[in-house]
N, C-alpha and C positions, 0 to 999 in steps of 0.2 A: 780382375774385375773389369767388366766392360765399361768403357768410357761413354758417358752420355753425349748425345749430339744436340747442338743448340742452333736455333735460327733467330737472329736478331734483326730488328728494323734499322733503317738508316737514321743517322743523326738529324736529318732534315725531314723525316716522316712525321706526320702528325700523331701525337699521343693524346688520348682523352683520359682524364682521371675524374671519375664521378665520385662525389663525396669529398671533394678537395678542400672544403671548408672545415673538415674535421681533423682529428688527430693523425690517423694513419694516412689518409688521402693527402693532406697538406704536406706531410713529411715525404710522401712518395713524389710529389711534384718537385720538391726541393732536391731529392735524390737524383731524379732524371736530369734536372737542370745542371746539377754539379757534374754529371757524367757527360755533359756537352750536348744534350738534345736541345734543339733550337725551336721546335714547334710543339708546344704543349697547351692543350685546352683544359682548363680546370673548371668544373661545374659543381655547384652546391645550391641547395634551396635557401640557405641562410643569406641574408643581405651581406654584401661584401664587407662592411665594417665589423661583422660578427664572425668572420672566418678566423680560425685559430692562428693561421699563419699564411702569408702571401709571399710569393716569390716573384721578383722582378722579371719582366720580359715575358710573362705568361698571360695568355688570354683567359680572363676570369669572367665567368657568366653565372648569374644568380637565377637558377631555374629549378623547378620541382620536377624531378625525373620520374615521378609516378604518373606524369602526364605524357601520353604517347607522342604528341606533337613536339614537346620539348626534347624528347629522346631523339627524334628525327633530326632536329636542329643540332643537337649535341654531337652526333656521330658524323656529321658532314665532313668528308675528306679524311676521316681518321683511319689510320693503319692498325693501331692497337687501341683497345679499350680496357680500362681497369675499373671494375665496378666495386667501389668501397662505400657506396651510398646506402644507408639503412638507418632506421630508427632503432637505436640500441643504447646500452649503458651497462652499469653494474647490476647486480642481482636485485637491488631495490627497484630499479626501473623495469627490468625484464619481467619480474614477477607481477608488477602492478599494471603494466601497460601492454598486455598481450596482444590486443587488437592492433595497436600501433606497430608493434613488431611484425605481426602477420602481414600488415598492409605493405611492408617493404617488398613483398613478392611482386607488386605492381611495377616497381622500379626495374627489377631484373627481367621480368616478362617483356616489358616494352623496350628496354634498352637492348636486350639480346636480339629481339626481332628487328629493331632499327639497325643494329650493327650488321646483322646478316644481310639485310636488304641494301645496305650501303657498301657492302663488299669489304668489310673490316677483316683483316688477315688473322688477328688473334684477339681473344676475349678472355679476360681474367675475372673470376668471381671469388670474392672474399667470403668464404663460409666460416664455420665456427665449430669448436669442439662441443658446443651445445647440441649439435646434431646427433651426438652419440646416444646409444641406449642408456637411459638413466638407471636402469636396473643393474647395470654393471658398475655403478658409481655410488653404491649405498654404503660403502665403508671408506673411511679416510685413507686407508692404505690399499685401496683396490689396485689391481694390476693396471699397468699402463695400457691405454686404449690403442688398438691397432685400427687401421683404416677399415677393415672388414667388420668392426664392431658396431658400425652404424646400423647394421641389419642383423636380426629382425628389428624393425624400427620401433623405437619408443623414446623419441626425442623430447627435449624440454618443451613444455607447452608454449605456444606462441613463437618465440624467437627461434627455438631449435627446429621446429617443424617448417618454418619459413625457409631456413637454411637448407634443410634436407630436400625440400621440393625444388628449390632454386638450383641446387646441384643437379637434380634430375633433368631440369630444363636444359642446362648446359650440355649434359651428356647426350641428350636426344638431338640437340642441334648438331652435334658432331656426328652421331650415328646416322641420322636421316638426311642432313643437309651438308655434311662435310665441313662444317665450320670448326676451326681449331679453338677449343676452349681449354682453359686451365682452372683448376679448383684447389684452393688451399684452405684447410681447416685451421683457423687461428686458435692458439691457446693463450688467452689472457695477455694481450699486448699492453705494455706500459712504457713510460719514459717522458722526457721533456716535451712540451707543447701538447700534452694531453689534457683531458678534462680532470680537474683536481677539486672541484667544488660544484655544488648546485644539484646533486642527486643522480648524475649519470656516471660519476667517477667509479673506477674499480678499486679493489682492495689496496693495492700498493699506494696509489695516490691518496686514497681516503685515510689510510693509517699515517702516512707522512704528514698530511694536513693536520690531523688530530694531534699528533705529537708536537708539531710546530706551534699550534695554537696553545696547547697546554704549557709549553715552555715559555711562550711569550706572555701568557696571562698568569703564570705562576700556579696553575692548577696541578693537582696531583693524581688525576684519574684519567684513564684511557678507556673509552667506550668501544666495545667489540661486539659485532653482530654474531649471534650464536655462541657456542661454548669455546670457540677458538680452535677446535680440533680439525675443522675442515681443511683439506689439503688441496693444493693446486700446483701447477708449474706455471711460471710467468716468463714471458719472452720480451726482452728489451727491443725497442723500436728499431735499432740498427740491424739486428738479426732479422727482424720481420721484413724490412725493405730489401735486403739482399736476397732473402728467401723468395719473395715475390718475383724478383727479377729472374732468378734461376728457374723457378717452377714455370713461369710464363713462357720461357724460351726453350725449355727442354722438350725435345720431340718425343721422348719416351713417356711423357706425363700428360699427353693430350687427353682431355676428358676423363682424367683420373684423379679423384679426390685424394689428397695427401695431407698428413699432419704437418703443421708449421708451428713448432713450439719447442721449448726446452724439455728435457726429461728430469730436471732438477725439482723434485717434489718438496714442498715446504708448507707447513701448517700456518694458519692465520696467527696463532700464538707466536710462532717463531718469526713470522714476518713482522709482527708488532715489536718483538724484541729487537729485531734488526733495525727498525726505524728508530727505536729508542736509543740504541747504541750509536747510530749516526748522529742523532740529535744531542747526545750526551746527557740524557735524562733517564730516570727510572720511575715509572708510574704504576699506580694501583690499577687493576683491571676491573672494569664493570661490564659484565656480560648481559647482553639483551637476548635472551633465549627465544623470544617470539619474533625477532627481526628476520627479514629474508636472509637466507644463507646458502641457497642452492644445494647441489648434490654434495655428498660427504667427501668424496675424493675423486680427482680427475688428473690424469697425467698423460703425457704424450709418449707413445711408443715410436721411436725414431728409426726403427729397423729399415723401413722402406726408403726414407729419404736418404739415409746413409748409403744404402745399397745402390740407389739410382743416381744420386747426385755426388756421392762421396763427400758429403757435407751435412752439417746439422747446425741449428742454432746453439750457441755455446757460451754466450756472455752470462756469467754467473749473476745471481740475484744480488749478491753483496755489492758487486760493481755497479750494476744498473740502478739499484735502488739508491745508492749514494748520489749518483748524478741526478736522479729524479728528485730526491729530497732537497738537494741544493737548489734546483730550479724552482720547485714549489715554494720553498722558503723565500726566494727572491720575489716570486709572484705575490705571496702573502704580504710581505713588507711593502711592495710597490702599491698594492691595493690599499693598505692601511695608510699610506702616505698620499693617497689620492692620485697616484700615477696610473697610466694605462697598463692593463694586464690582458692576458689571453681571455677572449670572450667565452663564457660558459654557454653550453647549448641551451636554447630556450626551452 
């Protein structure tokens, strides 16, 4: 197997993380800080007190990157740019607020151009498995999606199409202007410091929260969107951060969309049972068949990432969900006691 080649920036080079007030962006700032990088600029449109987490010694700016001038300011002096800024959430948000999701294309459009003009060496774009052809996801146990399955294009309305178009922007900036871009298609990232309440949370966090509340209040029912047969693979945040780092710096993956997710497929029903097991309770199921539920089945084909990087996300859902459940449980009881918790997205 041919070994991949990597190009990394210096520990004193400036790194920009866009969307740093959110779950993955905030975690990525912490990841690079712990690796010894000394110059990190973190940008998010949320006011600083509403950021999910902040890391000491980091330049933090509250700016809306859908504005072109703000993008120019954000990239000043940057060697690498990580674009994780977007309006997004779980299926309830994605299906209801398609215009907001589509408008995220302004962020990538302006940030990519500003980065190119500023001479940024590498640019990372966080895409999504929602960019894949939905016709291939009509069955809960559909085959795992390969990178080539994005075309012929039939992405999820709103969010999925924004991701697919933004991928194309990155590829064309490489082809026409020689800018080194990296593109990762995330598959359902979860873990501590993520959204767990307020409408933007995804299934792992939502089910953990529901079990925790039922246990605390002595309820006997767990509400599930859809019939519970929907299947997904879920990636723990630690795998996601390491994957971003590897993909960004791999010379064989320039301007090449690649899956970043586990291949461990699990249904919503089984995910709910796992949350119950962690919480030590057993609840009756109440299925909301008219609630948003997304495609029937989606899994990550990791053939490409294993071949090129000799690595793949591998933290099992049983391990990751246990840590996530414990963190959300602490957040829930802190909120109940009037203590400060992670700010939910507005």
